[in-house]
Structure formats: C-alpha cells, structure tokens
TORPA-4810 file (N, C-alpha, C, O; in nm, 3 decimals):
<nodes>
NODE_1_-0.880_0.178_1.020_-0.882_0.129_0.863_-0.991_0.153_0.804_-1.094_0.122_0.863_M
NODE_2_-1.001_0.218_0.666_-1.098_0.235_0.602_-1.134_0.125_0.531_-1.065_0.025_0.509_S
NODE_3_-1.265_0.152_0.490_-1.338_0.031_0.410_-1.301_0.036_0.253_-1.344_-0.049_0.174_E
NODE_4_-1.220_0.142_0.215_-1.201_0.168_0.062_-1.071_0.077_0.021_-0.981_0.057_0.103_E
NODE_5_-1.069_0.036_-0.080_-0.967_-0.056_-0.137_-0.869_0.073_-0.185_-0.913_0.179_-0.231_V
NODE_6_-0.718_0.040_-0.162_-0.633_0.143_-0.200_-0.541_0.101_-0.332_-0.453_0.169_-0.385_L
NODE_7_-0.591_-0.042_-0.374_-0.507_-0.115_-0.477_-0.587_-0.139_-0.600_-0.706_-0.166_-0.592_V
NODE_8_-0.526_-0.129_-0.712_-0.595_-0.158_-0.828_-0.588_-0.305_-0.849_-0.491_-0.361_-0.899_V
NODE_9_-0.700_-0.367_-0.805_-0.730_-0.514_-0.802_-0.676_-0.588_-0.923_-0.608_-0.690_-0.908_A
NODE_10_-0.704_-0.542_-1.034_-0.674_-0.622_-1.181_-0.528_-0.600_-1.209_-0.467_-0.677_-1.284_S
NODE_11_-0.467_-0.489_-1.147_-0.324_-0.465_-1.193_-0.272_-0.597_-1.080_-0.200_-0.679_-1.138_K
NODE_12_-0.293_-0.624_-0.953_-0.221_-0.688_-0.849_-0.249_-0.844_-0.908_-0.168_-0.934_-0.885_V
NODE_13_-0.358_-0.866_-0.977_-0.377_-1.002_-0.998_-0.322_-1.035_-1.129_-0.295_-1.152_-1.156_K
NODE_14_-0.303_-0.937_-1.217_-0.244_-0.968_-1.333_-0.087_-0.958_-1.284_-0.036_-1.053_-1.342_K
NODE_15_0.006_-0.898_-1.215_0.129_-0.910_-1.157_0.127_-1.051_-1.123_0.185_-1.129_-1.198_H
NODE_16_0.067_-1.093_-1.018_0.062_-1.245_-0.959_0.052_-1.335_-1.051_0.134_-1.425_-1.038_I
NODE_17_-0.027_-1.346_-1.152_-0.032_-1.425_-1.243_0.041_-1.434_-1.337_0.034_-1.533_-1.410_K
NODE_18_0.121_-1.343_-1.358_0.217_-1.304_-1.491_0.394_-1.378_-1.416_0.483_-1.445_-1.468_E
NODE_19_0.377_-1.330_-1.300_0.519_-1.381_-1.199_0.489_-1.526_-1.192_0.569_-1.603_-1.246_K
NODE_20_0.386_-1.573_-1.132_0.371_-1.701_-1.074_0.287_-1.809_-1.128_0.294_-1.925_-1.088_S
NODE_21_0.196_-1.760_-1.233_0.084_-1.847_-1.282_-0.029_-1.897_-1.199_-0.116_-1.979_-1.230_G
NODE_22_-0.004_-1.813_-1.052_-0.127_-1.837_-0.923_-0.243_-1.737_-0.952_-0.228_-1.637_-1.023_M
NODE_23_-0.349_-1.769_-0.896_-0.470_-1.697_-0.889_-0.444_-1.601_-0.774_-0.341_-1.611_-0.708_N
NODE_24_-0.523_-1.521_-0.754_-0.541_-1.433_-0.637_-0.666_-1.417_-0.558_-0.766_-1.369_-0.612_T
NODE_25_-0.666_-1.459_-0.420_-0.794_-1.442_-0.335_-0.840_-1.319_-0.336_-0.761_-1.229_-0.366_S
NODE_26_-0.956_-1.292_-0.310_-1.011_-1.146_-0.314_-0.981_-1.080_-0.170_-1.002_-0.962_-0.145_S
NODE_27_-0.929_-1.173_-0.081_-0.912_-1.110_0.048_-0.793_-1.041_0.043_-0.767_-0.958_0.130_S
NODE_28_-0.715_-1.066_-0.052_-0.546_-0.999_-0.061_-0.592_-0.835_-0.083_-0.533_-0.747_-0.019_V
NODE_29_-0.668_-0.812_-0.151_-0.704_-0.649_-0.164_-0.707_-0.592_-0.023_-0.637_-0.495_0.002_M
NODE_30_-0.778_-0.643_0.064_-0.794_-0.613_0.182_-0.654_-0.612_0.258_-0.614_-0.511_0.316_A
NODE_31_-0.591_-0.717_0.255_-0.476_-0.733_0.329_-0.367_-0.625_0.265_-0.292_-0.574_0.348_A
NODE_32_-0.353_-0.589_0.146_-0.280_-0.509_0.080_-0.322_-0.376_0.107_-0.237_-0.287_0.112_L
NODE_33_-0.450_-0.350_0.126_-0.483_-0.206_0.171_-0.448_-0.170_0.317_-0.412_-0.056_0.345_T
NODE_34_-0.459_-0.260_0.404_-0.420_-0.229_0.536_-0.251_-0.214_0.533_-0.197_-0.130_0.605_A
NODE_35_-0.192_-0.278_0.468_-0.025_-0.254_0.464_-0.016_-0.117_0.395_0.068_-0.039_0.439_I
NODE_36_-0.072_-0.088_0.321_-0.045_0.046_0.243_-0.097_0.177_0.333_-0.049_0.290_0.327_I
NODE_37_-0.206_0.134_0.417_-0.251_0.234_0.521_-0.168_0.256_0.630_-0.165_0.365_0.687_E
NODE_38_-0.083_0.134_0.672_0.001_0.126_0.785_0.146_0.208_0.730_0.212_0.278_0.807_R
NODE_39_0.180_0.187_0.599_0.319_0.240_0.566_0.257_0.384_0.530_0.339_0.474_0.547_E
NODE_40_0.155_0.417_0.494_0.125_0.594_0.477_0.135_0.655_0.611_0.212_0.749_0.632_C
NODE_41_0.058_0.604_0.707_0.063_0.649_0.855_0.194_0.667_0.917_0.214_0.750_1.005_D
NODE_42_0.308_0.569_0.859_0.437_0.577_0.913_0.499_0.681_0.819_0.600_0.733_0.867_K
NODE_43_0.466_0.724_0.700_0.547_0.821_0.635_0.481_0.925_0.656_0.548_1.025_0.630_A
NODE_44_0.327_0.959_0.709_0.308_1.099_0.760_0.368_1.137_0.873_0.396_1.256_0.891_I
NODE_45_0.395_1.038_0.968_0.453_1.059_1.087_0.616_1.132_1.079_0.671_1.221_1.144_A
NODE_46_0.652_1.058_0.982_0.801_1.101_0.918_0.809_1.241_0.897_0.892_1.320_0.943_S
NODE_47_0.707_1.265_0.818_0.711_1.390_0.735_0.649_1.527_0.841_0.682_1.645_0.829_A
NODE_48_0.564_1.475_0.934_0.560_1.570_1.049_0.658_1.596_1.145_0.676_1.705_1.199_Q
NODE_49_0.735_1.473_1.169_0.836_1.495_1.260_0.954_1.586_1.201_1.040_1.644_1.268_G
NODE_50_0.941_1.585_1.057_1.054_1.676_1.020_0.996_1.834_0.992_1.060_1.925_0.938_E
NODE_51_0.866_1.839_1.040_0.794_1.968_0.998_0.757_2.004_0.860_0.744_2.119_0.819_K
NODE_52_0.742_1.900_0.795_0.724_1.905_0.669_0.574_1.880_0.630_0.517_1.790_0.691_R
NODE_53_0.491_1.967_0.516_0.360_1.926_0.488_0.362_1.837_0.389_0.251_1.786_0.370_K
NODE_54_0.447_1.801_0.321_0.464_1.699_0.206_0.521_1.557_0.263_0.601_1.527_0.351_T
NODE_55_0.451_1.495_0.180_0.510_1.317_0.242_0.569_1.275_0.086_0.515_1.267_-0.024_V
NODE_56_0.717_1.249_0.138_0.815_1.223_0.024_0.860_1.070_0.028_0.852_0.993_0.124_M
NODE_57_0.904_1.047_-0.092_0.940_0.888_-0.100_1.043_0.860_-0.021_1.074_0.742_-0.009_D
NODE_58_1.115_0.955_0.044_1.213_0.917_0.165_1.146_0.877_0.299_1.213_0.813_0.380_R
NODE_59_1.034_0.905_0.325_0.958_0.909_0.396_0.918_0.734_0.424_0.919_0.687_0.538_D
NODE_60_0.894_0.673_0.333_0.874_0.539_0.312_0.987_0.463_0.365_1.083_0.446_0.290_F
NODE_61_0.990_0.411_0.493_1.121_0.329_0.521_1.234_0.262_0.438_1.301_0.175_0.493_G
NODE_62_1.260_0.297_0.310_1.333_0.254_0.235_1.459_0.322_0.206_1.538_0.274_0.125_G
</nodes>
C-alpha cells in the first residue's frame, strides 16, 4: 500500500456532509485509499488476463 492518498479529501467530506450532516474522520482517507488500491489491482489483473494494456471500466467488478 502506498503512502499517497488517492482521494480528494475535501470532496469526500463535502459529499458525506451533504448526504448525512455528519463529519468525516481523517482516517477515512487512508481507508478509502486502501479500497481504491485494492480495486485498481483487481482491475489491472482483469485487463492483463484479457491481454490488454488498458484498464477499462468493465475491469472494475461492476
């Protein structure tokens, strides 16, 4: 796992505040980054499995 945060904290906090009126703990950004890294790794594996050099939206489990 990298030390770099992969989410825009201000946008995440704004979204949570607007949807729920709740505040956001600073530890949320690290947790979301870990989720994003994991999903990106899965998508990379999917693209590689199909012998592509481009990760596409369909590579993200949805």
